N, C-alpha and C positions, 0 to 999 in steps of 0.2 A: 956242828949241828947233830950229825948223828949220835956223838957222845951223849950230848945233854938229851937227846929224846929216850936214849936208853936208861940214861939215870931217872928219868922220868915216869918210864914205864914200869921200874921197878917198885916205886913208890905207889904206884897204881894197878893193883892185879888185874883188876878187871879190865883196864884198858890192855894189858899186857897181853891177854886172851883173845883181843878183839881181832878181827880179820884186817889183815893192814893191805892196803891199796898203794901200788907203786904209780907215780903220775909219768904221764908220757914226757918227755923232753918237749917244751915249747916256747914260743916267743916270750921276752919278759912281760909281765903283768901290764896289762893297758889299764885295769879297773883302777880308780881312784876313789873307793868308797872309802878306805883308811891310808894312811901314809904306812909304808914299809921300811925297813931301813936299808934294804937296796931291791932292785928292779928284780932279782930271781924270787923275791919272796910273793906268795900269791896270796890274794883275799881269798876268805872262805868258800865264796859263791863262785868264784874260777875255779879253785883247785875242786869242789865238786863237779862243776860242768866238765873239766878237763877228765876226770876220773869217770865220769859216765860216757864222754865221747872223747876216746882215744886220741882220733886225727884232730881235734881241737875245734874252737869255737869259730871256723871259718868260713861261713855259708856260701860269701861270694867266692873264696878261694875256689871250693868244689864247685859252685857253677860255673866260673869261669874255665876252669879244667874240661868241662863238658862243652860250653857254648862260647869259646873265645871268637869265633866267625862273627858273631854277634857285636862285637867292639863294645866301647864305652856306653854306647846308647844301650845295649843290651842289658850290661850290667846296671845302670842307673833305672832301667823299667824293672828289673828284677827287684830292686830295692822298693820300688813303690809298691810292686804287688807284695811283698814281704809286711808289709806297712798297713796295708790296706785294711783290714780286717779290725784294726785296733782304732786308725781313724776313723772308719765310718760308726763303730759303736761309741767312741767318744764324743761324737756329733749329736747322735740319733739319740742316745740314750736321753739328754734332758729333754728333747721333743718328747719322746715317749713318756716321760715323767709327767710333762705338762698335760698331755691327752690323760694320763692316769689322775691327774688331780681333778681334770675337771669333771671327770665322769659322775663321780659321787656328789660334786658337787649340785648337781641337779636336783637328786633325794634330798641334800640337805637344806636347800633353799624351799622344797616342798613341805620338809617337817618344821621350817621357821613359820613359814605361812601358818601351818597347822597349829602351832604353838607347841610342838613336840621338841623340846629342847635336847631330851634325848637321842632321838633319832637324829636330830643335827647333830650333837657329839660324834656320835658313832660314825657318821658319814665322813666328818671332817678329820676324824685320826685316819680312816682309810687314805683321804686323800693326803694327809701330810706324809703319811708313812709311804706312798708310793712316789713322793717326789724326792723323798729323802735317799730312798735305796735307787731311783736313777741316777741321784747326782753322786751318790757312792759309785756306782759301776763308770759314770763318765769318768770319774776323779780316776780312780784305778787303772783304767785302759788308757786315759791321758797320760799317766805317768809310764806304764809299761811302754806306750808307744814313743815316748819321748827317748825315754833309756835305749829302745832297740834303734831308733832311728840316728840317734848319735854313736851306737856301736857299728852300726851297717855303714855310715857315713865314714867312721874313721878307718874300716877296712876297705872303703871304696878308695878314700883318697889314697890308701897305701897302694893298691893296686892301679890306679890311674897315675900315680908318680911312677910306678914300675911300667906301664908302658909307655908313657913318656921317656924313660931312661933307656928302655931294651925294647922296642915295638915288636911286635909278632906280625908274623905273615896273616894279616887279618886281611879280608877284603874290603876295600875302601871305596865308600861312595864317590860320585862323579866329581862332587865339590870340594874333595880334601882327605885328609885321614881319618879312620875310624876313630881317633882319637884326640882330636882336635883341642885346642885349649878353651876356645870358645864354649861356654856351658848349653848343654842342651836343657832341651825343654823340661826334660824329667829332673835333670839338676835343680835348676830354678823352682819347680813344683818342690822339691825335698827340701831346699832352702827356707821357702816361705809357707811351709805348713801342709 
C-alpha cells in the first residue's frame, strides 16, 4: 500500500507537496457508506473524522470513562440528550413551515377579494417558499438524527455487551444490576424514535 501511494504521488507533484496526516490506530471501519476490500480501509468521512479527533469517534466511551457510576441507564440518557436537538428540529420545522405558510395567506385572500392578482401571487410565493425551506430543514435534520442515532446505538450496544461480559464496580439499584438485560425506558424511547 505504501509503495502504491509513493508511485501515485510521484505522478502528482501537487499532491506530493501537500501536508500529510497520519491517522491514529483505531478500530476497523464501522461505516458502511461504501464497501471496502478489507475492514482496515476507512471511508473518507471516517478518515477525516479520525484525523480531526485522534482519540476516535467514541463519544459514549469517553462519557463512560467519566460517568461509569451512572450505569447503562446513564449511557442511554446521554444518547437521548445527544439526539434531542435534531429530534426537536426535525419535528418542529414542519409546524413552523405551516405557520409561515398561513401568515401570508391572509394578505393573499385580501388581495383576491380586491381583485389584485399580483398581490395574491406575491403572497403565495412567500407562503410556498416558507414551507419548502421548513420541509428541507426537517428532512436534513431527520437524516442527521437518523445517522447519529444509528452510530450512537452501535456504540451503546458495544458498551452494553462489554458491561454484560465484564461488569465494572458500579453502584447497583436495589432491584438488581445496573446493566440488567431488561431494556430501560430510555432504550425503548430510542428504539421507537
